[in-house]
C-alpha positions in Angstrom: -54.9 9.4 -76.5 -58.0 9.5 -74.4 -57.9 10.3 -70.9 -60.5 9.8 -68.3 -61.6 11.2 -65.1 -59.9 10.1 -62.2 -60.1 10.7 -58.1 -57.9 11.5 -55.5 -58.2 13.7 -52.5 -55.5 15.7 -51.1 -55.7 18.0 -48.0 -54.4 21.4 -48.6 -55.0 23.7 -45.5 -56.5 27.0 -45.2 -55.3 28.1 -41.9 -57.2 30.2 -39.3 -55.9 33.4 -38.1 -54.2 32.9 -34.7 -54.2 35.5 -32.0 -51.0 36.6 -30.8 -50.9 34.3 -27.8 -51.6 31.2 -30.0 -50.0 28.0 -28.9 -47.0 26.7 -31.0 -47.9 24.7 -34.0 -49.1 21.1 -33.3 -47.2 18.2 -35.1 -47.9 17.4 -38.7 -50.9 15.4 -38.9 -51.5 12.1 -40.8 -51.8 12.3 -44.4 -55.1 13.0 -45.4 -56.2 14.6 -42.2 -56.7 18.1 -41.7 -53.8 19.6 -39.3 -54.8 21.2 -36.0 -55.9 25.0 -36.6 -57.2 24.3 -40.0 -61.0 25.3 -39.9 -61.7 24.9 -43.9 -59.4 22.2 -45.4 -59.5 22.6 -49.1 -59.4 19.2 -51.4 -57.8 18.6 -54.6 -59.4 16.2 -56.7 -57.4 14.5 -59.6 -60.8 14.8 -61.9 -62.4 17.7 -63.4 -66.0 17.8 -64.0 -66.1 18.5 -67.6 -68.8 20.2 -69.2 -70.2 18.0 -72.0 -73.5 17.5 -73.7 -75.3 14.3 -73.2 -76.8 13.1 -76.7 -80.5 11.9 -76.9 -79.2 8.3 -77.2 -77.4 8.6 -74.0 -80.5 10.3 -72.2 -82.5 7.5 -73.4 -80.1 5.0 -72.1 -80.2 6.6 -68.7 -83.9 6.5 -68.6 -84.0 2.8 -70.0 -81.3 1.2 -68.2 -80.1 3.6 -65.5 -82.5 2.2 -62.7 -81.2 -1.3 -63.3 -77.3 -0.4 -63.7 -76.6 2.7 -61.8 -76.3 2.1 -58.2 -76.9 4.9 -55.7 -73.9 6.1 -53.7 -74.4 5.3 -50.0 -71.7 5.3 -47.3 -72.2 1.8 -46.3 -70.5 -1.4 -47.3 -71.8 -2.7 -50.9 -73.7 -5.8 -50.9 -72.2 -7.0 -54.3 -74.2 -10.1 -54.5 -77.5 -8.3 -54.0 -76.4 -5.5 -56.6 -75.4 -7.8 -59.3 -78.2 -10.4 -58.4 -75.3 -13.2 -58.2 -72.0 -14.0 -56.6 -69.1 -13.7 -58.8 -65.4 -12.2 -58.7 -65.7 -8.4 -58.3 -63.6 -6.2 -60.5 -63.3 -2.4 -59.6 -62.9 -0.1 -62.7 -61.9 3.7 -61.9 -62.8 5.9 -64.8 -64.1 4.5 -67.9 -64.3 7.4 -69.9 -67.0 6.4 -72.9 -67.1 2.9 -71.8 -65.7 1.3 -74.8 -62.8 -0.8 -73.2 -65.4 -1.6 -70.4 -68.1 -2.9 -72.4 -65.6 -5.0 -74.4 -64.0 -6.5 -71.1 -67.4 -7.3 -69.7 -68.4 -9.1 -72.9 -65.2 -11.3 -73.2 -65.4 -11.9 -69.1 -69.2 -12.6 -68.8 -68.4 -14.6 -65.3 -67.0 -11.5 -63.6 -68.9 -8.6 -62.1 -67.5 -5.1 -63.1 -68.4 -2.2 -60.5 -67.4 1.0 -62.5 -66.9 4.5 -61.3 -67.0 7.8 -63.4 -68.5 11.1 -62.8 -68.7 12.4 -66.3 -72.5 12.2 -67.3 -72.1 11.9 -71.1 -69.6 9.1 -70.4 -72.1 7.1 -68.0 -74.8 7.5 -70.6 -72.5 6.1 -73.3 -71.6 3.1 -71.2 -75.4 2.6 -70.5 -76.1 2.7 -74.0 -73.4 0.1 -75.0 -74.9 -2.1 -72.2 -78.4 -2.0 -73.8 -76.9 -2.5 -77.5 -74.6 -5.5 -76.4 -77.1 -7.0 -73.6 -74.6 -6.8 -71.0 -75.6 -7.8 -67.4 -72.5 -8.0 -65.4 -71.8 -4.2 -65.2 -72.9 -1.7 -62.3 -72.1 1.9 -62.3 -71.5 4.3 -59.8 -71.5 8.0 -60.7 -69.4 9.2 -57.7 -66.0 10.2 -56.4 -64.4 6.8 -56.4 -62.1 7.7 -53.4 -65.4 8.0 -51.4 -66.5 4.6 -52.9 -63.5 2.9 -51.9 -63.4 4.6 -48.5 -66.9 3.7 -47.5 -68.4 1.1 -49.7 -65.6 -1.2 -50.4 -64.3 -3.3 -47.3 -60.8 -4.8 -47.2 -60.3 -7.7 -49.1 -63.7 -7.8 -51.2 -62.1 -7.1 -54.7 -60.8 -9.8 -57.4 -59.3 -7.2 -59.7 -58.9 -3.3 -60.3 -58.7 -1.5 -63.7 -57.2 1.9 -64.1 -56.8 2.7 -67.6 -55.4 5.9 -69.1 -56.1 8.0 -65.8 -55.2 12.0 -66.4 -51.5 12.3 -66.6 -51.5 15.8 -65.3 -48.4 16.8 -67.7 -47.3 19.9 -66.0 -45.0 19.2 -62.9 -46.8 21.6 -60.7 -50.0 19.4 -61.3 -48.4 16.0 -60.6 -49.7 16.0 -57.0 -53.1 15.6 -58.9 -52.2 12.2 -60.5 -54.4 9.4 -59.3 -51.7 6.8 -58.7 -49.9 7.9 -55.6 -48.8 6.0 -52.4 -51.7 6.5 -50.2 -54.5 5.6 -52.7 -52.4 2.5 -53.7 -52.2 1.5 -50.0 -55.8 1.8 -50.1 -56.5 -0.3 -53.3 -54.0 -3.1 -52.3 -55.8 -3.5 -49.0 -59.1 -4.0 -51.0 -57.6 -6.7 -52.9 -58.1 -10.2 -52.1 -54.9 -12.2 -51.8 -54.0 -12.9 -55.4 -56.3 -10.3 -56.6 -54.7 -8.0 -59.3 -54.2 -4.2 -60.1 -53.8 -3.4 -64.0 -52.9 0.1 -64.9 -52.2 1.4 -68.4 -51.0 4.8 -69.7 -49.8 6.5 -72.9 -47.6 9.1 -70.9 -44.2 7.5 -70.1 -43.3 9.7 -67.1 -46.6 8.5 -65.5 -45.8 5.0 -66.6 -42.5 5.1 -64.8 -44.3 7.0 -61.6 -46.9 4.0 -61.7 -44.1 1.2 -61.7 -42.4 3.1 -58.9 -45.3 3.6 -56.8 -46.7 0.3 -57.0 -43.3 -1.6 -56.5 -42.9 0.3 -53.2 -46.3 -1.0 -52.0 -45.4 -4.1 -49.5 -48.7 -5.5 -50.4 -48.0 -5.8 -54.1 -46.0 -7.9 -56.2 -45.2 -7.2 -60.0 -46.3 -9.9 -62.3 -43.6 -8.9 -64.8 -39.9 -7.7 -64.8 -41.0 -4.0 -65.5 -43.8 -3.3 -67.5 -46.2 -6.0 -68.4 -47.3 -7.3 -71.7 -50.8 -6.0 -72.7 -53.2 -8.6 -71.3 -55.5 -9.9 -73.9 -58.6 -8.8 -72.2 -57.8 -5.1 -72.6 -58.5 -3.8 -76.2 -57.2 -1.0 -78.1 -59.8 1.6 -78.2 -60.0 4.0 -81.1 -58.1 6.6 -79.4 -55.4 4.3 -78.4 -55.2 3.0 -82.1 -54.8 6.6 -83.2 -52.0 7.3 -80.7 -50.2 4.3 -81.9 -50.3 5.5 -85.6 -48.7 8.6 -84.4 -45.9 6.9 -82.9 -47.2 7.1 -79.2 -46.2 4.4 -76.6 -48.5 2.5 -74.3 -47.4 1.2 -71.2 -49.4 -1.6 -68.7 -48.7 -2.5 -65.2 -50.0 -5.4 -63.6 -49.2 -6.2 -59.9 -51.2 -8.9 -57.8 -51.8 -8.7 -53.8 -49.2 -10.9 -52.0 -50.7 -13.9 -50.1 
């Protein structure tokens, strides 16, 4: 099953050497803030910039459609109405891989605007190519770390929905801290939803599905739309990778939560 690039920043300190008379250690700092005495905090991201070849068609799509559909990152609140040249419900997607599901959903939901974050250049080129082939106008792409986009471009209460489909499961226990769906990020996501807005996650890795359900259930701003896992919403298609996994007997789990009023 295809996994996609995702974002999560975690602080790992690199402590400065202390002189013999150094003061006692300070109290622990808040999550995501470098502790006192840390001169060069090291960040861990839940994505890896994969090397990949951009095809001729993808490169041409960048040239033809990039100026219209790829937005520049800027640490200022996004004017969505200006970016999409219309006012419409805004849905954030974090990590879209090669854009197959993204283009399908944008096609079946033309009344919604989709703001899509992905750092993998061939994936961005592939989605731009689909945009051109399908004549889509309701997608905008940010080729940037989604956590920075959330922190600096998306104010609280601005989103009608969020999609996080098949994020990297980071199978090894020692890498679980790299998973995208963690309480600090979920709190940020929930705060950016409008009351009644939804957060839809999907994965083909059962331990990660169980973690998603646990973390989202613990967020006080969110409420599950189902008892446990949700039925697959009709707008989310089965991609070729998902179909291949299903043929091999792999499961797929959806979770859909809404922002409480």
